[in-house]
C-alpha positions as CSV (number, residue, x, y, z in Angstrom):
1,X,-26.2,3.3,8.1
2,X,-28.0,2.2,4.9
3,X,-28.6,5.1,2.5
4,X,-30.7,2.8,0.2
5,X,-32.6,-0.3,0.9
6,X,-33.7,-2.5,-2.0
7,X,-36.2,-5.3,-1.2
8,X,-37.7,-7.9,-3.4
9,X,-36.8,-6.1,-6.6
10,X,-38.1,-7.8,-9.7
11,X,-38.2,-6.8,-13.4
12,X,-39.6,-8.8,-16.3
13,X,-39.9,-8.1,-19.9
14,X,-42.7,-10.3,-21.1
15,X,-41.6,-13.9,-20.3
16,X,-38.0,-12.8,-19.7
17,X,-37.0,-12.3,-16.0
18,X,-34.2,-9.7,-16.1
19,X,-34.0,-9.2,-12.3
20,X,-35.4,-11.8,-9.8
21,X,-36.3,-10.8,-6.3
22,X,-33.1,-8.9,-5.6
23,X,-32.5,-7.4,-2.1
24,X,-29.5,-5.4,-0.9
25,X,-28.4,-2.2,0.9
26,X,-26.1,0.6,-0.1
27,X,-24.3,2.0,2.9
28,X,-23.9,5.7,3.2
29,X,-20.4,6.9,2.5
30,X,-19.4,3.6,0.8
31,X,-18.4,2.9,-2.7
32,X,-20.2,-0.3,-4.0
33,X,-19.3,-2.2,-7.1
34,X,-22.0,-4.0,-9.0
35,X,-20.4,-6.9,-10.9
36,X,-21.7,-9.7,-13.2
37,X,-21.3,-11.2,-16.6
38,X,-23.0,-9.6,-19.6
39,X,-26.8,-10.0,-19.4
40,X,-26.8,-10.6,-15.7
41,X,-29.1,-7.6,-15.0
42,X,-26.7,-5.0,-13.8
43,X,-27.9,-2.1,-16.0
44,X,-31.5,-3.0,-15.3
45,X,-30.9,-2.7,-11.6
46,X,-29.1,0.7,-12.1
47,X,-31.9,2.0,-14.3
48,X,-34.5,1.1,-11.8
49,X,-32.5,2.8,-9.0
50,X,-32.1,5.9,-11.2
51,X,-35.9,6.1,-11.8
52,X,-35.6,5.5,-15.5
53,X,-37.3,2.1,-15.4
54,X,-40.2,0.9,-13.3
55,X,-39.9,-2.2,-11.3
56,X,-42.3,-5.1,-11.9
57,X,-42.3,-5.7,-8.1
58,X,-40.3,-4.7,-5.0
59,X,-39.3,-1.5,-3.3
60,X,-36.4,1.0,-3.3
61,X,-36.3,3.2,-0.2
62,X,-33.9,6.0,0.5
63,X,-33.1,7.0,4.0
64,X,-35.3,9.9,5.1
65,X,-38.0,9.2,2.5
66,X,-41.2,7.3,2.7
67,X,-41.4,4.0,0.8
68,X,-42.3,4.7,-2.8
69,X,-41.4,8.4,-2.6
70,X,-39.7,10.0,-5.6
71,X,-36.0,9.8,-4.9
72,X,-34.7,11.2,-8.2
73,X,-33.6,14.5,-6.7
74,X,-31.2,12.6,-4.4
75,X,-29.3,10.8,-7.2
76,X,-26.8,11.6,-9.9
77,X,-26.6,9.2,-12.9
78,X,-23.9,8.6,-15.5
79,X,-25.2,6.1,-18.1
80,X,-22.8,3.9,-20.0
81,X,-23.5,5.9,-23.2
82,X,-23.6,9.5,-22.2
83,X,-26.2,11.6,-24.1
84,X,-24.3,14.8,-25.0
85,X,-25.1,17.6,-27.4
86,X,-22.1,18.1,-29.6
87,X,-23.1,21.7,-30.6
88,X,-23.2,22.9,-26.9
89,X,-20.1,23.9,-25.0
90,X,-19.1,22.0,-21.9
91,X,-20.2,24.9,-19.7
92,X,-23.5,25.3,-21.4
93,X,-24.3,21.6,-21.1
94,X,-23.5,21.4,-17.3
95,X,-25.3,24.6,-16.7
96,X,-28.4,23.3,-18.5
97,X,-28.2,20.1,-16.4
98,X,-28.2,22.2,-13.3
99,X,-31.2,24.2,-14.4
100,X,-33.1,20.9,-15.1
101,X,-32.5,19.8,-11.5
102,X,-34.2,23.0,-10.3
103,X,-31.2,25.4,-9.8
104,X,-31.8,29.0,-10.9
105,X,-29.5,30.3,-13.7
106,X,-26.9,32.0,-11.4
107,X,-26.7,29.0,-9.1
108,X,-26.5,26.6,-12.1
109,X,-23.7,28.6,-13.6
110,X,-21.7,28.7,-10.4
111,X,-22.1,25.0,-9.8
112,X,-21.2,24.2,-13.4
113,X,-18.0,26.3,-13.2
114,X,-17.1,24.7,-9.8
115,X,-17.4,21.1,-11.2
116,X,-15.7,21.9,-14.5
117,X,-12.7,23.2,-12.5
118,X,-12.8,20.2,-10.2
119,X,-12.7,17.8,-13.1
120,X,-9.9,19.8,-14.9
121,X,-11.9,21.0,-17.9
122,X,-11.6,24.8,-17.4
123,X,-9.5,25.2,-20.6
124,X,-12.1,23.5,-22.7
125,X,-15.3,24.8,-21.0
126,X,-16.1,27.1,-23.9
127,X,-15.3,24.6,-26.6
128,X,-18.0,22.6,-28.3
129,X,-18.5,19.1,-26.8
130,X,-18.3,17.6,-30.3
131,X,-14.6,18.3,-30.3
132,X,-13.9,16.7,-26.9
133,X,-11.9,13.5,-26.5
134,X,-13.6,10.4,-25.0
135,X,-12.1,11.1,-21.6
136,X,-13.3,14.7,-21.6
137,X,-16.8,13.6,-22.6
138,X,-16.9,11.2,-19.8
139,X,-15.8,13.9,-17.3
140,X,-18.5,16.3,-18.6
141,X,-21.0,13.5,-18.1
142,X,-19.7,13.1,-14.6
143,X,-20.2,16.9,-14.1
144,X,-23.9,16.6,-14.9
145,X,-24.2,13.6,-12.6
146,X,-22.8,15.7,-9.7
147,X,-24.5,19.0,-10.5
148,X,-27.3,18.6,-8.0
149,X,-25.0,17.5,-5.1
150,X,-26.5,14.0,-5.0
151,X,-26.4,11.7,-2.0
152,X,-26.0,8.7,-4.3
153,X,-24.0,8.7,-7.6
154,X,-24.8,5.9,-10.0
155,X,-22.3,5.1,-12.7
156,X,-22.9,2.5,-15.4
157,X,-19.5,1.3,-16.8
158,X,-17.8,4.7,-16.2
159,X,-14.5,3.7,-17.8
160,X,-16.0,1.9,-20.8
161,X,-14.3,3.0,-24.0
162,X,-11.6,5.1,-22.3
163,X,-7.9,4.8,-23.2
164,X,-5.5,3.9,-20.3
165,X,-4.7,7.6,-19.6
166,X,-8.4,8.6,-19.5
167,X,-9.2,5.5,-17.4
168,X,-6.5,6.5,-14.9
169,X,-7.7,10.1,-14.7
170,X,-11.3,9.0,-14.1
171,X,-10.4,6.5,-11.4
172,X,-8.4,9.2,-9.6
173,X,-11.5,11.5,-9.8
174,X,-13.7,8.8,-8.4
175,X,-11.3,8.3,-5.5
176,X,-11.8,12.0,-4.7
177,X,-15.5,11.7,-5.0
178,X,-15.6,8.8,-2.5
179,X,-14.9,11.3,0.3
180,X,-18.0,13.4,-0.6
181,X,-20.7,11.0,-1.9
182,X,-22.0,7.4,-1.8
183,X,-21.2,5.7,-5.1
184,X,-22.7,2.7,-6.9
185,X,-21.0,1.7,-10.1
186,X,-21.0,-1.3,-12.5
187,X,-17.8,-2.4,-14.3
188,X,-16.3,-5.2,-16.2
189,X,-12.8,-4.0,-15.2
190,X,-12.3,-6.0,-12.0
191,X,-9.0,-4.4,-10.9
192,X,-10.9,-1.0,-10.9
193,X,-13.6,-2.5,-8.6
194,X,-10.9,-3.8,-6.3
195,X,-9.1,-0.5,-6.2
196,X,-12.2,1.7,-5.5
197,X,-14.8,-0.4,-3.7
198,X,-15.7,-0.9,-0.1
199,X,-18.6,-3.3,-0.9
200,X,-19.2,-5.8,-3.7
201,X,-22.4,-7.0,-5.2
202,X,-22.2,-9.8,-7.8
203,X,-25.2,-10.6,-10.0
204,X,-25.7,-13.8,-11.9
205,X,-28.8,-14.5,-14.0
206,X,-30.7,-11.6,-12.4
207,X,-30.0,-12.7,-8.8
208,X,-27.5,-11.5,-6.2
209,X,-25.0,-14.3,-5.5
210,X,-22.5,-12.2,-3.5
211,X,-23.3,-9.3,-1.2
212,X,-20.3,-8.5,0.9
213,X,-17.7,-6.1,2.0
214,X,-14.5,-6.4,0.0
215,X,-12.6,-7.3,3.2
216,X,-15.0,-10.1,4.0
217,X,-15.0,-11.3,0.4
218,X,-11.2,-11.5,0.5
219,X,-11.3,-13.4,3.8
220,X,-13.7,-15.9,2.2
221,X,-12.2,-16.4,-1.2
222,X,-8.6,-15.2,-1.1
223,X,-6.0,-18.0,-1.5
224,X,-2.2,-17.9,-1.7
225,X,-0.8,-18.5,-5.2
226,X,2.5,-19.2,-6.9
227,X,3.0,-18.2,-10.5
228,X,5.8,-19.4,-12.7
229,X,6.4,-17.9,-16.2
230,X,8.6,-19.8,-18.6
231,X,9.9,-19.2,-22.1
232,X,7.2,-21.1,-24.0
233,X,4.0,-23.1,-23.6
234,X,5.6,-26.5,-24.2
235,X,8.1,-25.9,-21.4
236,X,5.2,-24.9,-19.1
237,X,3.3,-28.1,-19.9
238,X,6.4,-30.2,-19.1
239,X,7.0,-28.4,-15.8
240,X,3.3,-28.9,-14.9
241,X,3.5,-32.6,-15.5
242,X,6.7,-33.0,-13.5
243,X,5.3,-31.1,-10.4
244,X,1.9,-32.8,-10.7
245,X,3.7,-36.1,-10.3
246,X,4.9,-34.9,-6.9
247,X,1.3,-33.9,-5.9
248,X,1.6,-30.1,-6.7
249,X,-1.4,-29.6,-9.0
250,X,-1.8,-26.4,-11.0
251,X,-2.9,-25.1,-14.4
252,X,-1.1,-23.3,-17.2
253,X,-2.2,-20.6,-19.6
254,X,0.3,-20.3,-22.3
255,X,3.7,-20.0,-20.7
256,X,2.4,-19.2,-17.2
257,X,1.8,-21.9,-14.7
258,X,-0.3,-21.1,-11.7
259,X,-0.8,-23.0,-8.4
260,X,-3.6,-22.0,-6.0
261,X,-3.4,-23.4,-2.5
262,X,-6.0,-23.7,0.2
263,X,-3.7,-22.6,3.1
264,X,-0.5,-20.7,3.6
265,X,1.2,-23.9,4.9
266,X,0.3,-25.8,1.7
267,X,1.5,-22.9,-0.3
268,X,4.9,-22.9,1.5
269,X,5.3,-26.6,0.8
270,X,4.2,-26.3,-2.8
271,X,6.4,-23.2,-3.4
272,X,9.4,-25.1,-2.0
273,X,8.9,-27.8,-4.7
274,X,8.5,-25.1,-7.4
275,X,11.7,-23.3,-6.3
276,X,13.6,-26.6,-6.0
277,X,12.5,-27.5,-9.5
278,X,13.5,-24.1,-10.8
279,X,16.9,-24.3,-9.2
280,X,17.5,-27.6,-10.8
281,X,16.9,-26.3,-14.3
282,X,16.8,-22.5,-14.3
283,X,17.0,-22.2,-18.1
284,X,13.8,-20.8,-19.5
285,X,12.5,-19.4,-16.2
286,X,11.4,-15.8,-16.6
287,X,9.6,-15.1,-13.4
288,X,8.5,-16.7,-10.1
289,X,6.0,-14.8,-8.1
290,X,4.2,-15.4,-4.8
291,X,0.9,-13.6,-4.2
292,X,-2.8,-13.9,-3.5
293,X,-5.8,-14.5,-5.7
294,X,-7.4,-11.3,-7.1
295,X,-11.0,-10.1,-7.2
296,X,-11.1,-11.6,-10.7
297,X,-10.4,-15.1,-9.3
298,X,-13.1,-14.5,-6.6
299,X,-15.5,-13.3,-9.2
300,X,-15.0,-16.3,-11.4
301,X,-15.4,-18.7,-8.5
302,X,-18.6,-16.9,-7.4
303,X,-20.3,-16.9,-10.9
304,X,-19.4,-20.5,-11.6
305,X,-20.9,-21.9,-8.4
């Protein structure tokens, strides 16, 4: 069932068309990743859905509400740059956010403590936010996005600026959140989208070019690959020329050669040539790996069409 239906969404800034007649649905209980290159219109779409930016045309309709009805009480929003007050403690900030959504003081305090515990910030709840790490600030931001028990959580680049440990912690929290809420998030980190998402929206130049479940997207774009890593770039170029003369075409980036095949049968035949060549001159071979194209490959193919 669709929690949100977006129809004919358009946003212009003077002569600039930021979003052009976009239509899509967000399924209840799903995690949807919004992907696209810089300037594609991702943040504009999220800001319209969050009620922070009026659309030039089109409609956003939430399940159970009339078209055009105010849906802001149904969402939680974490912007890319979280607006925090460094002089407040974490508990004070989340409690204030709860009161701004309409909770009375005792209910806001209870909900703030519940979320702070869930996100592992109990030890720091009475410290000033100005002394928090980047990961802690992001988690406090997520607390405020969840304080009103939203039906839809909107996250704009939620792992932006986090170190590897903070990123891993936040991804684990979002996995927990998937069981309780519908999530729409934008990201440039495609492995994160692949790890978390049920559905994928890819935006290019303000228009949706891919609207698909991750499963269907893989079925459409996924291809078998063989990767060979050698000692140096010159050796890789030589290998590539040798195998290309046998009809096995690939590309190399630095010391890594990559072959992408249309079918598993073609991959088996090509891999046989790669392995035979490696067996004939094993010196300089660091790694041979069989696999599948990633979401990054699918994304690049989609945006280049």
